[in-house]
C-alpha positions as CSV (number, residue, x, y, z in Angstrom):
1,M,27.5,-27.0,16.4
2,F,28.2,-24.8,13.2
3,I,26.0,-27.0,11.3
4,Y,23.1,-26.9,13.8
5,Q,23.7,-22.8,13.6
6,A,23.7,-22.8,9.9
7,L,20.4,-24.8,9.7
8,W,18.8,-22.3,12.2
9,L,19.9,-19.4,10.0
10,A,18.4,-21.1,7.0
11,F,15.0,-21.5,8.7
12,S,15.0,-18.2,10.0
13,L,15.6,-16.7,6.4
14,F,12.9,-18.7,5.0
15,T,10.5,-17.3,7.7
16,Y,11.6,-13.7,7.3
17,V,11.2,-13.8,3.4
18,Q,7.7,-14.6,3.6
19,A,6.3,-12.9,0.4
20,A,3.7,-10.2,0.7
21,R,1.3,-8.8,-2.1
22,N,-0.8,-5.4,-2.4
23,V,-4.2,-5.3,-3.3
24,S,-5.7,-2.1,-5.1
25,V,-9.1,-1.2,-4.1
26,S,-11.0,1.0,-6.4
27,H,-13.5,3.6,-5.2
28,S,-16.3,1.9,-6.4
29,D,-15.4,-1.4,-4.8
30,S,-18.3,-2.7,-2.6
31,A,-16.0,-3.3,0.1
32,I,-15.9,0.6,0.8
33,V,-18.7,1.3,2.8
34,Y,-20.0,5.0,2.1
35,S,-22.4,6.2,4.8
36,P,-24.9,8.1,4.2
37,L,-24.6,6.9,0.6
38,S,-26.8,9.6,-0.5
39,S,-24.0,12.2,0.5
40,W,-21.6,10.6,-1.8
41,S,-21.2,11.1,-5.5
42,R,-18.9,10.3,-8.1
43,A,-16.5,13.2,-9.5
44,G,-14.7,13.4,-12.8
45,D,-14.8,11.0,-15.8
46,G,-11.0,11.2,-16.8
47,E,-8.6,8.5,-17.6
48,D,-8.0,7.6,-13.9
49,G,-12.2,6.7,-13.8
50,G,-12.7,9.4,-11.4
51,H,-13.4,9.1,-7.5
52,M,-16.1,9.7,-5.0
53,L,-16.7,13.0,-3.3
54,T,-18.7,14.3,-0.4
55,E,-19.3,17.8,0.9
56,D,-21.1,16.3,4.1
57,P,-19.0,16.9,7.2
58,T,-20.7,13.9,8.9
59,A,-20.0,11.2,5.9
60,T,-17.4,8.8,6.2
61,A,-16.1,6.0,3.8
62,T,-15.3,2.8,5.9
63,F,-13.1,0.0,4.7
64,T,-12.1,-2.9,6.8
65,F,-9.3,-5.2,5.9
66,Q,-6.7,-7.8,7.3
67,G,-3.0,-7.1,6.4
68,V,0.1,-5.5,7.7
69,A,-0.1,-1.8,5.8
70,I,-2.4,0.2,3.9
71,Y,-1.9,3.3,1.7
72,F,-4.4,6.2,0.7
73,A,-3.9,7.1,-2.9
74,S,-5.1,10.4,-4.8
75,P,-4.5,12.7,-7.6
76,L,-3.3,16.2,-6.8
77,W,-5.0,19.3,-7.8
78,P,-3.8,23.0,-8.6
79,Y,-5.9,24.5,-5.8
80,T,-6.8,23.5,-2.2
81,V,-7.9,19.8,-1.7
82,N,-7.5,17.8,1.5
83,T,-9.2,14.8,2.9
84,A,-9.1,13.1,6.6
85,V,-8.1,9.6,7.3
86,S,-8.1,7.4,10.5
87,L,-6.7,3.8,11.4
88,D,-8.4,1.8,14.0
89,S,-10.0,4.9,15.6
90,S,-7.0,6.6,15.9
91,A,-7.2,10.6,15.3
92,P,-7.8,11.9,11.9
93,V,-4.9,12.8,9.9
94,L,-5.4,15.6,7.2
95,L,-3.6,14.5,4.1
96,D,-2.7,17.7,1.6
97,L,-3.9,16.9,-1.9
98,T,-2.8,19.8,-3.5
99,D,-0.1,20.0,-6.4
100,H,2.0,22.7,-5.1
101,D,4.5,22.7,-7.9
102,A,1.9,23.5,-10.4
103,S,2.9,26.5,-12.6
104,T,-0.3,28.2,-11.9
105,P,-3.3,27.9,-9.8
106,G,-6.3,26.4,-11.3
107,S,-10.0,27.1,-10.7
108,E,-11.7,24.6,-8.2
109,D,-13.5,23.0,-11.1
110,G,-10.6,22.2,-13.0
111,A,-8.8,18.9,-13.6
112,A,-6.0,17.4,-11.5
113,T,-2.4,18.0,-12.4
114,V,-0.9,14.7,-10.9
115,R,-2.4,11.4,-11.5
116,S,-3.4,9.1,-8.6
117,H,-0.6,7.7,-6.5
118,P,0.0,6.9,-2.7
119,I,-0.1,9.9,-0.6
120,R,-0.1,8.6,2.9
121,G,0.9,5.1,4.2
122,F,0.3,3.2,7.5
123,T,2.9,0.2,7.6
124,N,4.3,-2.1,10.0
125,L,0.7,-3.0,11.2
126,V,-0.3,-6.3,13.3
127,N,-1.5,-8.7,10.7
128,T,-5.2,-8.8,11.9
129,Q,-8.3,-6.8,11.1
130,H,-8.2,-3.1,10.8
131,T,-10.5,-0.4,9.9
132,F,-9.8,2.6,7.7
133,V,-12.1,5.7,7.8
134,V,-12.0,8.6,5.2
135,S,-13.9,11.9,6.3
136,V,-13.9,15.9,5.7
137,G,-11.5,17.4,7.6
138,A,-12.6,19.5,10.4
139,G,-13.4,23.0,8.7
140,Q,-12.5,21.7,5.2
141,P,-14.9,21.7,2.2
142,F,-15.1,18.1,1.1
143,A,-13.4,14.6,1.0
144,I,-12.6,12.2,-1.8
145,V,-12.0,8.5,-1.9
146,D,-9.8,7.5,-5.1
147,A,-8.3,4.2,-4.2
148,L,-6.7,2.1,-1.3
149,I,-4.0,-0.1,-1.4
150,Y,-3.6,-2.8,1.4
151,T,-0.6,-5.3,2.1
152,V,-1.4,-8.8,2.8
153,A,1.0,-11.9,3.6
154,E,1.1,-14.1,0.1
155,D,-0.7,-17.0,1.6
156,D,-3.6,-14.8,3.1
157,D,-6.6,-15.8,1.2
158,E,-8.7,-13.1,2.7
159,A,-8.2,-10.5,0.0
160,T,-11.4,-10.8,-1.7
161,T,-12.1,-7.3,-3.5
162,T,-12.7,-6.9,-7.0
163,S,-9.6,-5.0,-7.6
164,T,-6.3,-6.5,-9.0
165,S,-3.6,-7.3,-6.6
166,S,0.2,-6.8,-7.2
167,H,3.5,-7.7,-5.3
168,I,4.7,-5.4,-2.6
169,S,6.0,-1.7,-2.9
170,P,3.4,1.0,-3.4
171,P,3.2,2.5,-6.9
172,T,4.1,5.9,-8.1
173,A,2.9,8.3,-10.6
174,T,4.5,11.1,-12.6
175,S,2.3,12.1,-15.6
176,K,-0.4,14.2,-15.8
177,S,-4.4,14.7,-15.9
178,S,-6.8,13.0,-14.1
179,P,-10.5,14.1,-12.8
180,A,-11.5,17.2,-10.7
181,P,-13.6,17.0,-7.8
182,T,-16.8,18.1,-9.4
183,S,-19.8,16.0,-8.4
184,T,-21.5,14.0,-10.9
185,S,-23.5,10.5,-10.7
186,D,-23.0,6.7,-10.8
187,A,-19.5,4.9,-9.8
188,T,-17.1,3.2,-12.0
189,A,-13.9,1.5,-11.2
190,S,-10.5,3.4,-11.5
191,G,-7.4,1.9,-12.8
192,A,-6.0,-0.6,-10.3
193,L,-2.8,0.9,-9.3
194,A,0.4,-1.6,-9.9
195,S,3.4,-1.8,-7.9
196,N,6.8,-2.8,-8.9
197,G,8.5,-4.5,-6.0
198,L,10.2,-8.0,-6.4
199,T,8.1,-11.0,-7.2
200,S,7.7,-14.0,-4.7
201,T,9.5,-16.2,-7.2
202,E,12.5,-13.7,-7.0
203,K,12.5,-13.6,-3.2
204,I,12.8,-17.3,-2.7
205,V,15.6,-17.2,-5.4
206,I,17.2,-14.6,-3.4
207,A,16.6,-16.4,-0.3
208,V,17.9,-19.7,-1.5
209,F,20.9,-18.4,-2.8
210,S,21.6,-16.3,0.6
211,I,21.1,-19.7,2.6
212,V,23.2,-21.6,0.4
213,G,26.1,-18.8,0.7
214,A,25.6,-18.9,4.4
215,L,25.8,-22.8,4.5
216,F,28.8,-22.6,2.4
217,V,30.9,-20.0,4.6
218,T,29.9,-22.1,7.6
219,F,31.3,-25.0,6.3
220,V,34.6,-23.6,5.3
221,I,34.9,-22.0,8.8
222,W,33.9,-25.4,10.5
223,K,36.4,-27.3,8.2
224,L,39.0,-25.0,9.0
225,W,38.6,-25.0,12.7
226,H,38.7,-28.7,12.4
227,L,41.9,-29.3,10.7
228,C,43.5,-26.7,13.0
229,R,42.2,-29.1,16.1
230,R,43.8,-32.0,14.0
231,S,47.0,-30.3,13.4
232,K,47.6,-29.3,17.1
233,R,46.9,-33.1,18.3
234,W,49.8,-34.0,15.9
235,D,52.0,-31.7,17.3
């Protein structure tokens, strides 16, 4: 009985430790649909590659993906900047993109003071198709799109964007300087964001050792129980 339980535990662990990966999508990726396209333009040209900007309150940027999580990444500016996001037709959420730790407020044509990093995540999603929409918040001056990061199962081959992918755990950034939301033209890819989570190989190694350990402990318990039964019979 104990052996069967141990085997079931091993199967459950292998199922649970199914690897996942993050896919970074640049603002210039064709997978993001800007509508109307004429309302969007590239802003900034710093080391992060700029971002897309709109001042049209009816404009949207729509990204459709299959996965279990999505993150909105953006720089922060030393003045008021925000953007509205919505997942699967839910009510828009207004994201604050202001660097409140900036020593002095900057002018609205100045550079960002914090590099692009995940601002808001939507996690624990059903692994099916989702629609993520970026727009101008109610009564706000503009919206920006810098990068998106979505999470897919390791065996899901549907991640077909032009950006690079990396293993799960959204990245963070602490260094300074990135482009400001001042409209220019053309679109170029920003640097793909990387994450620092465990690789699938490391996860598998951890899972294997966990299973072996569980099996060993289970065997010891079963052996002791068996010896106790035998000693009682001899008595």
